[in-house]
C-alpha positions in Angstrom: -81.1 -34.1 -3.7 -77.9 -35.4 -1.4 -80.1 -36.2 1.3 -82.6 -38.4 -0.6 -79.4 -40.4 -1.9 -77.9 -40.7 1.4 -81.1 -42.2 2.5 -81.8 -44.4 -0.1 -78.0 -45.8 0.4 -78.9 -46.6 4.1 -81.9 -48.1 2.9 -80.2 -50.5 0.6 -77.8 -51.2 3.2 -80.4 -51.9 5.6 -82.0 -54.2 3.4 -78.7 -56.2 2.4 -78.0 -56.8 6.2 -81.4 -58.4 6.7 -81.0 -60.7 3.8 -77.6 -62.0 5.0 -77.4 -65.9 6.0 -78.1 -66.7 9.5 -74.5 -68.3 9.6 -73.2 -64.7 8.8 -75.1 -63.1 11.3 -73.9 -65.4 13.8 -70.5 -64.9 12.8 -70.8 -61.0 12.6 -72.4 -61.3 16.6 -69.6 -63.5 17.6 -67.0 -60.8 16.1 -68.8 -58.2 18.1 -68.9 -59.6 21.3 -65.3 -60.9 20.9 -64.1 -57.4 20.0 -66.3 -56.0 23.2 -64.5 -58.4 25.7 -61.2 -57.7 24.2 -61.8 -54.0 24.5 -62.9 -54.3 28.3 -60.1 -56.5 29.0 -57.6 -53.8 27.6 -59.6 -51.5 30.0 -59.8 -53.5 32.9 -55.9 -54.2 32.9 -55.2 -50.6 32.4 -57.3 -49.4 35.3 -56.0 -52.1 37.3 -52.3 -51.3 36.7 -53.3 -47.3 37.9 -54.8 -48.8 41.1 -52.0 -51.1 41.8 -49.8 -48.0 41.6 -51.8 -45.5 43.3 -52.5 -47.8 46.2 -49.0 -48.3 46.7 -48.0 -44.5 46.4 -51.1 -43.4 49.0 -48.2 -43.1 51.9 -46.0 -41.1 49.9 -48.9 -38.9 48.9 -50.2 -38.3 52.2 -46.7 -37.4 53.6 -45.2 -35.4 50.9 -48.3 -33.9 49.2 -47.8 -31.9 46.0 -44.2 -30.5 47.5 -43.1 -34.2 45.9 -43.1 -32.5 42.5 -41.3 -29.2 43.5 -38.8 -31.0 45.6 -35.4 -32.0 44.6 -33.8 -33.9 47.4 -33.8 -37.7 47.4 -32.4 -38.8 51.1 -33.6 -42.5 52.0 -31.3 -41.7 55.0 -33.6 -39.0 56.4 -36.6 -40.2 54.6 -37.1 -37.1 52.5 -38.0 -37.6 49.1 -38.6 -35.2 46.3 -39.0 -36.2 42.2 -38.2 -32.6 40.7 -34.8 -33.8 39.5 -36.5 -36.8 37.8 -39.5 -35.1 36.4 -37.2 -32.6 34.8 -35.1 -34.7 33.3 -37.9 -37.1 31.6 -39.4 -33.8 30.3 -36.6 -32.1 29.0 -34.8 -35.6 27.5 -38.1 -36.2 25.6 -38.8 -33.2 24.4 -35.4 -32.1 23.0 -34.9 -35.8 21.4 -37.9 -35.1 19.8 -37.2 -31.7 18.4 -34.2 -33.7 16.8 -35.8 -36.6 15.9 -38.9 -35.4 14.1 -37.1 -33.5 11.3 -34.9 -36.4 10.9 -37.8 -39.1 11.0 -40.0 -37.2 8.5 -37.2 -36.1 6.4 -36.2 -39.6 5.9 -40.1 -41.0 5.2 -40.0 -38.4 2.4 -36.7 -39.9 1.0 -38.1 -43.4 1.3 -41.8 -42.5 -0.3 -40.7 -40.1 -3.2 -38.6 -40.9 -6.3 -35.9 -38.4 -4.8 -33.4 -41.2 -5.0 -32.9 -44.8 -6.9 -35.2 -47.2 -5.8 -32.6 -49.6 -4.5 -31.1 -47.0 -2.1 -34.5 -46.1 -1.0 -35.0 -49.6 -0.1 -31.7 -49.7 1.8 -32.7 -46.8 3.7 -35.9 -48.2 4.8 -34.4 -51.5 5.5 -31.8 -49.9 8.1 -34.2 -47.9 9.7 -36.4 -51.1 10.4 -33.2 -52.6 11.8 -32.3 -50.1 14.0 -36.0 -50.3 15.6 -35.0 -54.2 16.3 -31.9 -53.3 18.3 -32.2 -54.2 22.4 -32.2 -50.8 24.4 -29.9 -52.1 26.6 -27.4 -53.0 23.6 -28.0 -49.1 22.3 -27.2 -48.2 26.0 -23.8 -49.9 25.6 -23.1 -48.4 22.7 -23.9 -45.1 24.0 -21.5 -45.5 26.7 -18.5 -47.1 24.9 -18.8 -45.6 21.4 -21.2 -42.6 21.1 -20.6 -40.8 24.6 -16.7 -40.7 24.1 -16.7 -39.5 20.3 -19.3 -36.9 21.0 -17.5 -35.4 24.3 -15.1 -33.2 22.4 -18.0 -31.6 20.5 -20.0 -31.2 23.7 -17.0 -29.3 25.5 -16.7 -27.3 22.2 -20.7 -26.0 23.2 -19.5 -25.2 26.5 -16.5 -23.2 25.4 -18.8 -21.6 23.0 -21.9 -21.1 25.0 -20.7 -21.5 28.6 -22.5 -18.3 29.4 -25.6 -19.7 29.1 -27.2 -21.8 32.3 -27.8 -24.7 29.7 -24.1 -25.5 29.1 -22.5 -24.0 32.0 -20.6 -27.7 32.9 -18.2 -29.8 31.3 -18.7 -32.9 29.5 -17.1 -35.4 31.6 -19.0 -38.7 30.8 -22.8 -39.9 31.0 -25.2 -37.0 30.8 -28.1 -35.3 29.6 -27.0 -34.5 26.2 -26.0 -38.6 25.3 -29.3 -39.3 26.8 -31.0 -37.0 24.6 -29.0 -38.5 21.7 -29.7 -41.9 22.5 -33.6 -41.1 22.5 -33.3 -39.9 18.9 -32.0 -42.9 17.6 -34.7 -44.9 19.9 -37.6 -42.9 18.7 -36.7 -42.4 15.0 -37.8 -45.7 13.6 -41.1 -45.1 15.1 -41.4 -41.5 13.6 -40.0 -42.9 10.3 -42.3 -45.9 9.9 -45.6 -43.9 10.8 -44.6 -40.9 8.5 -43.7 -43.2 5.7 -47.2 -45.2 6.0 -49.3 -41.6 6.2 -47.3 -40.6 3.1 -47.7 -43.7 1.0 -51.7 -43.1 1.9 -52.0 -39.9 0.5 -54.2 -40.3 -2.6 -52.4 -40.6 -6.1 -54.4 -37.9 -7.5 -53.7 -35.3 -5.1 -49.9 -35.5 -6.1 -51.2 -36.0 -10.0 -53.4 -32.5 -9.5 -50.4 -30.6 -7.7 -48.2 -31.8 -10.6 -51.0 -30.8 -13.3 -50.8 -27.1 -11.9 -47.3 -26.7 -12.4 -46.2 -27.1 -8.9 -42.7 -28.5 -8.2 -41.5 -31.5 -6.6 -41.2 -30.0 -3.2 -43.7 -27.6 -3.4 -46.0 -30.6 -4.1 -44.4 -32.5 -0.8 -44.7 -29.3 1.4 -48.0 -27.8 0.0 -50.0 -30.9 -0.6 -48.3 -34.0 0.6 -47.7 -33.2 4.1 -50.5 -31.5 5.0 -52.6 -34.2 4.0 -50.7 -36.7 6.0 -50.2 -34.4 8.9 -52.7 -35.5 11.2 -51.2 -39.5 11.1 -47.6 -37.9 11.6 -48.8 -35.9 14.5 -50.2 -38.9 16.2 -46.9 -41.0 15.6 -44.6 -38.0 16.9 -47.2 -38.0 20.0 -46.7 -41.8 20.5 -42.8 -41.3 20.1 -42.8 -39.0 22.9 -44.9 -41.3 25.4 -42.3 -43.9 24.2 -39.1 -41.4 25.1 -40.6 -40.7 28.8 -40.8 -44.6 29.5 -37.6 -45.6 28.1 -35.6 -47.2 30.6 -32.4 -49.4 30.3 -30.6 -47.2 27.7 -31.3 -43.9 29.6 -30.2 -45.3 33.0 -27.1 -46.5 31.6 -26.0 -43.4 29.8 -27.9 -40.2 31.9 -25.5 -40.4 34.7 -28.3 -40.8 37.4 -27.7 -37.8 39.8 -30.2 -36.7 42.3 -28.8 -33.6 42.2 -30.5 -30.9 39.9 -28.6 -29.1 37.7 -30.2 -27.4 34.4 -27.1 -27.8 32.3 -27.5 -30.4 29.6 -23.9 -31.3 29.7 -24.3 -32.5 33.5 -25.7 -35.7 34.9 -29.2 -35.9 35.4 -32.1 -38.6 35.9 -35.4 -39.8 34.6 -38.4 -41.2 36.4 -38.0 -44.3 34.5 -34.2 -44.5 35.3 -34.8 -43.8 39.2 -37.2 -46.3 39.4 -34.8 -48.7 37.5 -32.0 -47.9 39.9 -33.9 -48.0 43.3 -36.7 -50.2 43.3 -35.2 -53.4 43.8 -33.1 -52.2 47.0 -36.0 -50.1 48.3 -38.0 -50.4 51.4 -40.3 -48.8 54.0 -41.6 -45.3 52.4 -38.9 -45.2 49.8 -41.1 -47.7 47.8 -44.1 -45.4 48.5 -42.0 -42.5 47.0 -41.2 -44.6 44.2 -44.7 -45.5 43.4 -45.7 -42.1 43.6 -43.2 -40.9 41.1 -44.5 -43.8 38.9 -48.0 -42.5 39.0 -46.5 -39.3 37.9 -45.1 -41.0 34.9 -48.4 -42.4 34.2 -50.1 -39.3 34.1 -47.8 -37.7 31.9 -48.0 -40.4 29.2 -51.5 -40.5 29.8 -52.1 -36.9 28.8 -49.6 -37.0 26.1 -51.8 -39.6 24.3 -54.9 -37.6 25.3 -53.6 -34.7 23.5 -52.3 -36.7 20.9 -56.0 -37.6 20.1 -57.1 -34.2 20.1 -54.5 -33.1 17.9 -54.8 -35.5 15.3 -59.1 -34.8 15.7 -58.1 -31.2 15.1 -55.8 -31.9 12.3 -58.1 -34.2 10.4 -60.9 -31.6 10.6 -58.9 -29.0 9.1 -57.3 -30.6 6.2 
């Protein structure tokens, strides 16, 4: 019977499509062609960017090969280059910033969408989050240098005093470093995670909420057992989008990370990222150094592409599950 109903509905839709006026059919055809052209343009631009960057990196790829990924030296005088420090900094700052930002962002979204606080307070919090997203990254970088880093330095040195036995905290905090860069990335990706999580939670059907309350579930039981699982695919997509944003952030991270070419596993020491390395050196580079920077840009593009593909896969898996 469901199959017969579906066939009948499909036949009715086809009949209505055939009965449309010619002007509507023409408009529909034009819209489809325009959509195809715009989608193709995006694909062409993306492929063109990758080809240009890859062409510029061919000399360095031939010279250094895969050792470029595992070598930490960056010596323009002797023409020896390795991007391990920048790759390590990119991955560590991005992943750790999301580790902090995801609970904050999702929690803020729950605070905004649920009747936990009065509406005036929830609206004020939502407005502040939206205004945070409008602050330019260079302004956040200046704030990180002159306000945030001096304020958190005693706390970071306290971590060193307590956890100095760990290689991740075996240096003292004396200024710009990986930890301040992680925190400024938290500030930058938090509005993205909050906004997407808020929209995802608002899209959860009211029937699910009412059904959860109808069977005697508490407010927090409904949030964690029903509402969040129903919105988890969209929230995960927003988190992965924020990961790509964190990997590619340039100005704020360049201003606060320290831009060191020496490898140090400590989070309190200065570090580097691929984006900050490109921003610092590309303007004065020449010869094979330009190709080495292009090689690093290719690596960054591959990382962000991998993140987006992984995001699509996770979202589809979670959508099927829930």
